[in-house]
A tleap script that builds the chain and sets N, CA, C and O, in Angstrom:
source leaprc.protein.ff14SB
mol = sequence {
  NMET GLN LYS GLU GLU LEU LEU HIE LEU HIE
  MET LEU MET ILE HIE ILE LYS LYS TYR TYR
  GLU GLY VAL THR ASN ASP GLU ILE GLN THR
  ASP ARG TYR ASN SER LEU GLU ILE SER PRO
  VAL HIE ILE HIE LYS ASP LYS LYS ALA HIE
  LYS ASP ALA LEU LEU THR LEU GLY ASP GLU
  ILE VAL SER HIE ILE HIE HIE ARG PRO LEU
  PRO VAL VAL ASN TYR SER HIE GLU THR ALA
  SER GLN THR VAL ALA ALA GLU CHIE
}
set mol.1.N position { 64.444 -35.213 -67.838 }
set mol.1.CA position { 63.647 -36.854 -68.843 }
set mol.1.C position { 64.938 -37.185 -69.783 }
set mol.1.O position { 65.563 -36.419 -70.516 }
set mol.2.N position { 65.076 -38.151 -69.604 }
set mol.2.CA position { 66.465 -38.493 -70.535 }
set mol.2.C position { 65.624 -38.913 -72.166 }
set mol.2.O position { 64.408 -38.886 -72.359 }
set mol.3.N position { 66.543 -39.229 -73.026 }
set mol.3.CA position { 66.353 -39.358 -74.327 }
set mol.3.C position { 65.449 -40.575 -74.346 }
set mol.3.O position { 64.244 -40.402 -74.533 }
set mol.4.N position { 65.975 -41.890 -74.153 }
set mol.4.CA position { 65.169 -42.727 -74.205 }
set mol.4.C position { 63.712 -42.916 -73.317 }
set mol.4.O position { 62.821 -43.735 -73.542 }
set mol.5.N position { 63.770 -41.906 -72.259 }
set mol.5.CA position { 62.251 -42.124 -71.967 }
set mol.5.C position { 61.385 -41.582 -73.146 }
set mol.5.O position { 60.358 -41.959 -73.711 }
set mol.6.N position { 62.347 -40.408 -73.287 }
set mol.6.CA position { 61.034 -39.291 -74.579 }
set mol.6.C position { 60.416 -40.301 -75.862 }
set mol.6.O position { 59.345 -40.220 -76.463 }
set mol.7.N position { 61.588 -41.305 -76.014 }
set mol.7.CA position { 61.196 -42.077 -77.141 }
set mol.7.C position { 60.316 -42.915 -77.072 }
set mol.7.O position { 59.635 -43.133 -78.074 }
set mol.8.N position { 60.014 -43.828 -75.509 }
set mol.8.CA position { 59.365 -44.559 -75.054 }
set mol.8.C position { 58.215 -44.095 -75.206 }
set mol.8.O position { 57.330 -44.676 -75.835 }
set mol.9.N position { 58.069 -42.772 -74.532 }
set mol.9.CA position { 56.744 -42.046 -74.409 }
set mol.9.C position { 56.062 -42.039 -75.640 }
set mol.9.O position { 54.984 -42.606 -75.813 }
set mol.10.N position { 56.768 -41.310 -76.629 }
set mol.10.CA position { 56.272 -41.027 -78.033 }
set mol.10.C position { 55.877 -42.513 -78.532 }
set mol.10.O position { 54.789 -42.727 -79.067 }
set mol.11.N position { 56.632 -43.304 -78.364 }
set mol.11.CA position { 55.770 -44.792 -78.730 }
set mol.11.C position { 54.652 -45.174 -77.807 }
set mol.11.O position { 53.739 -45.924 -78.153 }
set mol.12.N position { 54.711 -44.875 -77.152 }
set mol.12.CA position { 53.579 -45.254 -76.333 }
set mol.12.C position { 52.411 -44.385 -76.827 }
set mol.12.O position { 51.412 -45.026 -77.153 }
set mol.13.N position { 52.340 -42.917 -76.956 }
set mol.13.CA position { 51.229 -42.235 -77.390 }
set mol.13.C position { 50.946 -42.528 -78.869 }
set mol.13.O position { 49.878 -42.116 -79.323 }
set mol.14.N position { 51.903 -43.289 -79.776 }
set mol.14.CA position { 51.540 -43.867 -81.070 }
set mol.14.C position { 50.269 -44.887 -80.933 }
set mol.14.O position { 49.261 -45.009 -81.629 }
set mol.15.N position { 50.680 -45.515 -79.855 }
set mol.15.CA position { 50.167 -46.910 -79.382 }
set mol.15.C position { 48.508 -46.544 -79.047 }
set mol.15.O position { 47.447 -47.038 -79.428 }
set mol.16.N position { 48.803 -45.625 -78.304 }
set mol.16.CA position { 47.436 -44.515 -77.558 }
set mol.16.C position { 46.191 -44.292 -78.697 }
set mol.16.O position { 45.005 -44.617 -78.643 }
set mol.17.N position { 47.065 -43.516 -79.872 }
set mol.17.CA position { 46.271 -43.139 -81.035 }
set mol.17.C position { 45.697 -44.280 -81.794 }
set mol.17.O position { 44.545 -44.104 -82.189 }
set mol.18.N position { 46.376 -45.638 -82.136 }
set mol.18.CA position { 46.051 -46.484 -82.773 }
set mol.18.C position { 45.274 -47.089 -82.026 }
set mol.18.O position { 44.183 -47.233 -82.578 }
set mol.19.N position { 45.330 -47.641 -80.729 }
set mol.19.CA position { 44.003 -48.197 -79.602 }
set mol.19.C position { 43.182 -47.574 -79.779 }
set mol.19.O position { 42.240 -48.185 -80.284 }
set mol.20.N position { 42.919 -45.968 -79.513 }
set mol.20.CA position { 41.812 -45.111 -79.662 }
set mol.20.C position { 41.116 -45.653 -81.253 }
set mol.20.O position { 40.011 -46.196 -81.268 }
set mol.21.N position { 41.703 -45.485 -82.199 }
set mol.21.CA position { 41.164 -45.461 -83.715 }
set mol.21.C position { 40.627 -46.686 -83.618 }
set mol.21.O position { 39.460 -46.699 -84.010 }
set mol.22.N position { 41.107 -47.906 -83.178 }
set mol.22.CA position { 40.373 -49.323 -83.661 }
set mol.22.C position { 39.306 -49.322 -82.523 }
set mol.22.O position { 38.353 -50.058 -82.777 }
set mol.23.N position { 39.250 -48.752 -81.484 }
set mol.23.CA position { 38.172 -49.141 -80.654 }
set mol.23.C position { 36.785 -48.050 -80.797 }
set mol.23.O position { 35.613 -48.188 -80.447 }
set mol.24.N position { 37.465 -47.003 -81.429 }
set mol.24.CA position { 35.815 -46.191 -81.814 }
set mol.24.C position { 35.920 -46.106 -83.663 }
set mol.24.O position { 35.108 -45.368 -84.222 }
set mol.25.N position { 36.672 -46.683 -84.296 }
set mol.25.CA position { 36.644 -46.738 -85.570 }
set mol.25.C position { 36.689 -44.833 -86.060 }
set mol.25.O position { 36.114 -44.344 -87.033 }
set mol.26.N position { 37.368 -44.247 -85.251 }
set mol.26.CA position { 37.306 -43.032 -85.481 }
set mol.26.C position { 38.786 -42.664 -85.989 }
set mol.26.O position { 39.658 -43.157 -85.273 }
set mol.27.N position { 39.230 -41.943 -87.014 }
set mol.27.CA position { 40.793 -41.600 -87.443 }
set mol.27.C position { 40.825 -40.243 -86.662 }
set mol.27.O position { 40.001 -39.330 -86.615 }
set mol.28.N position { 42.139 -40.421 -86.020 }
set mol.28.CA position { 42.452 -38.921 -85.696 }
set mol.28.C position { 43.716 -38.435 -86.463 }
set mol.28.O position { 44.852 -38.893 -86.589 }
set mol.29.N position { 42.841 -36.923 -87.092 }
set mol.29.CA position { 43.498 -36.138 -87.701 }
set mol.29.C position { 45.185 -35.761 -87.171 }
set mol.29.O position { 45.206 -35.145 -86.105 }
set mol.30.N position { 46.269 -35.994 -87.653 }
set mol.30.CA position { 47.637 -35.477 -86.805 }
set mol.30.C position { 48.445 -35.021 -88.239 }
set mol.30.O position { 49.390 -35.600 -88.775 }
set mol.31.N position { 47.590 -33.519 -88.759 }
set mol.31.CA position { 48.364 -32.865 -89.591 }
set mol.31.C position { 49.680 -32.437 -88.945 }
set mol.31.O position { 50.671 -32.942 -89.473 }
set mol.32.N position { 49.932 -31.515 -87.792 }
set mol.32.CA position { 50.734 -30.881 -87.265 }
set mol.32.C position { 51.827 -31.581 -87.237 }
set mol.32.O position { 52.895 -31.200 -87.716 }
set mol.33.N position { 51.517 -33.314 -86.327 }
set mol.33.CA position { 52.530 -34.382 -86.005 }
set mol.33.C position { 53.098 -34.712 -87.054 }
set mol.33.O position { 54.329 -34.706 -87.027 }
set mol.34.N position { 52.496 -35.057 -88.155 }
set mol.34.CA position { 53.142 -35.569 -89.601 }
set mol.34.C position { 53.913 -34.435 -90.267 }
set mol.34.O position { 54.931 -34.706 -90.903 }
set mol.35.N position { 53.477 -33.160 -90.153 }
set mol.35.CA position { 54.254 -32.522 -90.959 }
set mol.35.C position { 55.845 -32.332 -90.253 }
set mol.35.O position { 56.835 -31.928 -90.864 }
set mol.36.N position { 55.779 -32.821 -88.522 }
set mol.36.CA position { 57.015 -32.658 -88.109 }
set mol.36.C position { 58.040 -33.668 -88.573 }
set mol.36.O position { 59.210 -33.522 -88.218 }
set mol.37.N position { 57.677 -34.701 -89.356 }
set mol.37.CA position { 58.483 -35.788 -89.944 }
set mol.37.C position { 59.205 -36.555 -89.052 }
set mol.37.O position { 60.322 -36.936 -89.403 }
set mol.38.N position { 58.720 -36.891 -87.820 }
set mol.38.CA position { 59.572 -37.716 -87.145 }
set mol.38.C position { 58.637 -38.976 -86.420 }
set mol.38.O position { 57.410 -38.891 -86.472 }
set mol.39.N position { 59.120 -39.830 -85.926 }
set mol.39.CA position { 58.921 -40.986 -85.185 }
set mol.39.C position { 59.343 -41.719 -84.130 }
set mol.39.O position { 60.485 -41.318 -83.910 }
set mol.40.N position { 59.100 -42.471 -83.441 }
set mol.40.CA position { 59.538 -42.676 -82.344 }
set mol.40.C position { 60.920 -43.662 -82.437 }
set mol.40.O position { 61.737 -43.871 -81.540 }
set mol.41.N position { 60.904 -44.257 -83.978 }
set mol.41.CA position { 62.197 -44.990 -84.486 }
set mol.41.C position { 63.117 -43.844 -85.065 }
set mol.41.O position { 64.158 -44.347 -85.489 }
set mol.42.N position { 63.088 -42.612 -85.209 }
set mol.42.CA position { 64.133 -41.822 -85.697 }
set mol.42.C position { 65.159 -41.446 -84.263 }
set mol.42.O position { 65.209 -40.405 -83.607 }
set mol.43.N position { 65.841 -42.608 -84.118 }
set mol.43.CA position { 66.398 -42.229 -82.862 }
set mol.43.C position { 67.630 -41.339 -82.854 }
set mol.43.O position { 68.359 -40.914 -81.957 }
set mol.44.N position { 67.591 -41.185 -84.442 }
set mol.44.CA position { 69.133 -40.254 -84.621 }
set mol.44.C position { 68.299 -38.676 -84.125 }
set mol.44.O position { 69.081 -37.966 -83.493 }
set mol.45.N position { 67.142 -38.157 -84.275 }
set mol.45.CA position { 66.916 -37.114 -84.423 }
set mol.45.C position { 67.064 -36.443 -82.828 }
set mol.45.O position { 67.140 -37.343 -81.991 }
set mol.46.N position { 67.106 -35.392 -82.382 }
set mol.46.CA position { 67.185 -34.783 -80.858 }
set mol.46.C position { 66.081 -34.985 -80.007 }
set mol.46.O position { 64.915 -35.121 -80.380 }
set mol.47.N position { 66.513 -35.000 -78.804 }
set mol.47.CA position { 65.654 -34.728 -77.588 }
set mol.47.C position { 64.569 -34.081 -77.668 }
set mol.47.O position { 63.466 -34.525 -77.348 }
set mol.48.N position { 64.887 -32.579 -78.261 }
set mol.48.CA position { 63.727 -31.561 -78.352 }
set mol.48.C position { 62.595 -32.052 -79.621 }
set mol.48.O position { 61.377 -31.884 -79.569 }
set mol.49.N position { 63.302 -32.644 -80.658 }
set mol.49.CA position { 62.467 -33.009 -81.855 }
set mol.49.C position { 61.383 -33.893 -81.107 }
set mol.49.O position { 60.193 -33.580 -81.078 }
set mol.50.N position { 62.002 -35.233 -80.394 }
set mol.50.CA position { 61.087 -36.018 -79.981 }
set mol.50.C position { 60.121 -35.295 -78.905 }
set mol.50.O position { 58.904 -35.361 -79.077 }
set mol.51.N position { 60.671 -34.590 -77.772 }
set mol.51.CA position { 59.365 -33.685 -76.931 }
set mol.51.C position { 58.426 -33.296 -78.195 }
set mol.51.O position { 57.401 -33.873 -78.559 }
set mol.52.N position { 59.044 -32.176 -78.755 }
set mol.52.CA position { 57.866 -31.456 -79.215 }
set mol.52.C position { 56.977 -32.390 -80.585 }
set mol.52.O position { 56.109 -31.797 -81.226 }
set mol.53.N position { 57.287 -33.697 -80.863 }
set mol.53.CA position { 56.494 -34.682 -81.610 }
set mol.53.C position { 55.454 -34.912 -80.416 }
set mol.53.O position { 54.270 -34.657 -80.636 }
set mol.54.N position { 55.898 -35.438 -79.013 }
set mol.54.CA position { 55.111 -35.960 -78.252 }
set mol.54.C position { 54.488 -35.246 -77.779 }
set mol.54.O position { 53.476 -35.811 -77.365 }
set mol.55.N position { 54.492 -34.158 -77.559 }
set mol.55.CA position { 53.405 -32.854 -77.272 }
set mol.55.C position { 52.069 -32.680 -78.322 }
set mol.55.O position { 50.876 -32.582 -78.035 }
set mol.56.N position { 52.731 -32.680 -79.630 }
set mol.56.CA position { 52.051 -32.366 -80.919 }
set mol.56.C position { 51.463 -33.346 -80.794 }
set mol.56.O position { 50.382 -33.002 -80.317 }
set mol.57.N position { 51.476 -34.709 -80.956 }
set mol.57.CA position { 50.681 -35.740 -80.801 }
set mol.57.C position { 49.754 -35.516 -79.757 }
set mol.57.O position { 48.634 -35.104 -80.056 }
set mol.58.N position { 50.023 -35.703 -78.698 }
set mol.58.CA position { 49.156 -35.587 -77.559 }
set mol.58.C position { 48.263 -34.513 -77.365 }
set mol.58.O position { 47.264 -34.726 -76.680 }
set mol.59.N position { 48.489 -33.155 -77.954 }
set mol.59.CA position { 47.501 -32.317 -78.123 }
set mol.59.C position { 46.475 -32.317 -78.990 }
set mol.59.O position { 45.336 -31.863 -78.874 }
set mol.60.N position { 47.162 -33.038 -80.121 }
set mol.60.CA position { 46.282 -33.858 -81.472 }
set mol.60.C position { 45.225 -34.659 -80.829 }
set mol.60.O position { 44.022 -34.464 -81.003 }
set mol.61.N position { 45.705 -35.516 -80.123 }
set mol.61.CA position { 44.878 -36.643 -79.830 }
set mol.61.C position { 43.742 -36.160 -78.528 }
set mol.61.O position { 42.722 -36.835 -78.388 }
set mol.62.N position { 43.965 -35.129 -77.739 }
set mol.62.CA position { 43.248 -34.563 -76.778 }
set mol.62.C position { 42.251 -33.934 -77.417 }
set mol.62.O position { 41.109 -34.284 -77.120 }
set mol.63.N position { 42.429 -32.909 -78.395 }
set mol.63.CA position { 41.680 -32.084 -78.987 }
set mol.63.C position { 40.508 -32.845 -80.080 }
set mol.63.O position { 39.516 -32.241 -80.486 }
set mol.64.N position { 40.845 -34.308 -80.463 }
set mol.64.CA position { 40.136 -34.931 -81.259 }
set mol.64.C position { 39.057 -35.204 -80.288 }
set mol.64.O position { 37.886 -34.829 -80.354 }
set mol.65.N position { 39.679 -35.975 -79.302 }
set mol.65.CA position { 38.218 -36.822 -77.908 }
set mol.65.C position { 37.632 -35.579 -77.596 }
set mol.65.O position { 36.402 -35.522 -77.633 }
set mol.66.N position { 38.294 -34.543 -77.287 }
set mol.66.CA position { 37.478 -33.062 -76.649 }
set mol.66.C position { 36.311 -32.829 -77.350 }
set mol.66.O position { 35.244 -32.586 -76.787 }
set mol.67.N position { 36.505 -32.913 -78.990 }
set mol.67.CA position { 35.298 -32.325 -79.707 }
set mol.67.C position { 34.361 -33.513 -80.156 }
set mol.67.O position { 33.559 -33.391 -81.082 }
set mol.68.N position { 34.485 -34.389 -79.604 }
set mol.68.CA position { 34.062 -35.607 -79.822 }
set mol.68.C position { 32.316 -35.606 -78.779 }
set mol.68.O position { 32.450 -35.116 -77.658 }
set mol.69.N position { 31.443 -35.905 -78.989 }
set mol.69.CA position { 30.109 -36.390 -78.080 }
set mol.69.C position { 30.763 -37.417 -77.390 }
set mol.69.O position { 31.563 -38.262 -77.794 }
set mol.70.N position { 30.205 -37.167 -76.086 }
set mol.70.CA position { 30.488 -38.359 -75.249 }
set mol.70.C position { 29.640 -39.498 -75.249 }
set mol.70.O position { 28.421 -39.351 -75.165 }
set mol.71.N position { 30.065 -40.409 -75.320 }
set mol.71.CA position { 29.389 -41.622 -75.680 }
set mol.71.C position { 28.306 -42.045 -74.511 }
set mol.71.O position { 28.597 -41.930 -73.321 }
set mol.72.N position { 27.186 -42.485 -74.903 }
set mol.72.CA position { 26.448 -42.935 -73.841 }
set mol.72.C position { 26.626 -44.704 -73.341 }
set mol.72.O position { 26.853 -45.726 -73.988 }
set mol.73.N position { 26.424 -44.461 -72.059 }
set mol.73.CA position { 26.912 -45.666 -71.580 }
set mol.73.C position { 25.724 -46.312 -70.662 }
set mol.73.O position { 25.383 -45.764 -69.613 }
set mol.74.N position { 25.130 -47.497 -71.126 }
set mol.74.CA position { 23.653 -47.584 -70.392 }
set mol.74.C position { 24.319 -48.752 -69.267 }
set mol.74.O position { 25.017 -49.710 -69.599 }
set mol.75.N position { 23.951 -48.436 -68.020 }
set mol.75.CA position { 24.104 -49.056 -66.897 }
set mol.75.C position { 23.030 -49.485 -65.945 }
set mol.75.O position { 22.271 -48.770 -65.291 }
set mol.76.N position { 23.128 -51.012 -66.001 }
set mol.76.CA position { 22.013 -51.460 -65.248 }
set mol.76.C position { 22.419 -52.425 -64.127 }
set mol.76.O position { 23.502 -52.978 -64.317 }
set mol.77.N position { 21.806 -52.721 -63.060 }
set mol.77.CA position { 21.726 -53.040 -61.762 }
set mol.77.C position { 22.150 -54.433 -61.922 }
set mol.77.O position { 23.071 -54.970 -61.307 }
set mol.78.N position { 21.318 -55.019 -62.894 }
set mol.78.CA position { 21.558 -56.660 -63.475 }
set mol.78.C position { 22.759 -57.302 -63.963 }
set mol.78.O position { 23.203 -58.446 -63.863 }
set mol.79.N position { 23.333 -55.779 -64.764 }
set mol.79.CA position { 24.757 -56.875 -64.943 }
set mol.79.C position { 25.967 -56.401 -64.399 }
set mol.79.O position { 27.100 -56.592 -64.842 }
set mol.80.N position { 25.533 -55.587 -63.115 }
set mol.80.CA position { 26.838 -54.943 -62.349 }
set mol.80.C position { 26.886 -56.358 -61.314 }
set mol.80.O position { 26.000 -57.043 -60.801 }
set mol.81.N position { 28.259 -56.405 -61.298 }
set mol.81.CA position { 28.788 -57.781 -60.013 }
set mol.81.C position { 28.653 -57.207 -58.847 }
set mol.81.O position { 28.885 -56.015 -58.644 }
set mol.82.N position { 28.250 -58.056 -57.963 }
set mol.82.CA position { 27.662 -57.574 -56.813 }
set mol.82.C position { 29.270 -57.392 -55.736 }
set mol.82.O position { 29.525 -56.454 -54.980 }
set mol.83.N position { 30.042 -58.499 -55.988 }
set mol.83.CA position { 31.772 -58.103 -55.076 }
set mol.83.C position { 32.357 -57.228 -56.021 }
set mol.83.O position { 32.131 -57.162 -57.229 }
set mol.84.N position { 33.373 -56.363 -55.119 }
set mol.84.CA position { 34.525 -55.834 -55.593 }
set mol.84.C position { 35.924 -56.521 -55.001 }
set mol.84.O position { 36.226 -57.203 -54.022 }
set mol.85.N position { 36.448 -56.080 -55.890 }
set mol.85.CA position { 37.895 -56.909 -55.526 }
set mol.85.C position { 38.748 -55.453 -55.381 }
set mol.85.O position { 38.705 -54.579 -56.246 }
set mol.86.N position { 39.334 -55.377 -54.444 }
set mol.86.CA position { 40.631 -54.244 -53.855 }
set mol.86.C position { 42.028 -54.978 -54.113 }
set mol.86.O position { 42.184 -56.195 -54.210 }
set mol.87.N position { 42.925 -54.078 -54.194 }
set mol.87.CA position { 44.286 -54.559 -54.397 }
set mol.87.C position { 44.773 -54.000 -53.686 }
set mol.87.O position { 44.495 -52.808 -53.557 }
set mol.88.N position { 46.108 -54.862 -52.584 }
set mol.88.CA position { 46.523 -53.794 -51.543 }
set mol.88.C position { 47.756 -53.722 -51.761 }
set mol.88.O position { 48.455 -52.951 -51.104 }
savepdb mol mol.pdb
quit
């Protein structure tokens, strides 16, 4: 994987974290990631540093979600659509 791709994935992971926090109003603690002192805009850092940051951030997000109770989703047949669209 090229460094540019890692930078892009790193930024996407930050967006995933912010999106999750916005939707759930639940802050993800990222102490290990923060201790690395690297962000996607630090393009001068080497490829390994971004890979470590990406994997650490991903691990903290997944661990956070894993330790939360599953949300209750109420499903009713009245609100379900009768038609299904398929993309070819």
